[in-house]
C-alpha angles and dihedrals in degrees: 000000000000092000091050091052092049090049090051092050091047091050091051092051093049092048092048092049093047092047091051094050093045090051096050098038094084090049092054093044095063112044111207090224127032132178127213124192131185145099140284133203125211114227092235091053104031095163093056115084122203122199115245132190128186126194109201127198116194116243097169142332106327091348128111143173106235135210110194117201126187143133121255119188089345093307124111114239132188125199125184127209144108143285129206132184143048109320093198107040124359146038121326132191133177153149140238127193131185113250090244089053095235098117130041130192136184133190140189133189148118137281121215121181091340095310111116122199119187143169115224129209136192107233100177092109108009123320120300123174106239104176147283138290138198119204136177131203108247098184 
């Protein structure tokens, strides 16, 4: 009788623990805020690397609103846009738009082990390849 009671208590503890971890696992898998850091190169100056930072806020599974910060010709610039895809291993796509809405960019590429390589395009008037970027997941 005592062994049966102990077994029942142990089973309840294991089920409670398993239920807890199964319920929080999806929450830990998709961080509400993520930071990317890296560099980009402009097609007209491919040897010159510019630092780039993205602050991402989750809007869904593998979807984020993005704020892109960088310096261009010694002036800080901020673009807003989006990013979709698997940031660790898989395809990624996204957008970036000037705050005044006059210029629009898109990009596509691939992530491998948290390193993201993309090609970016200006899409304000058609689609023109503007360069490349390399980003890494910081958190």
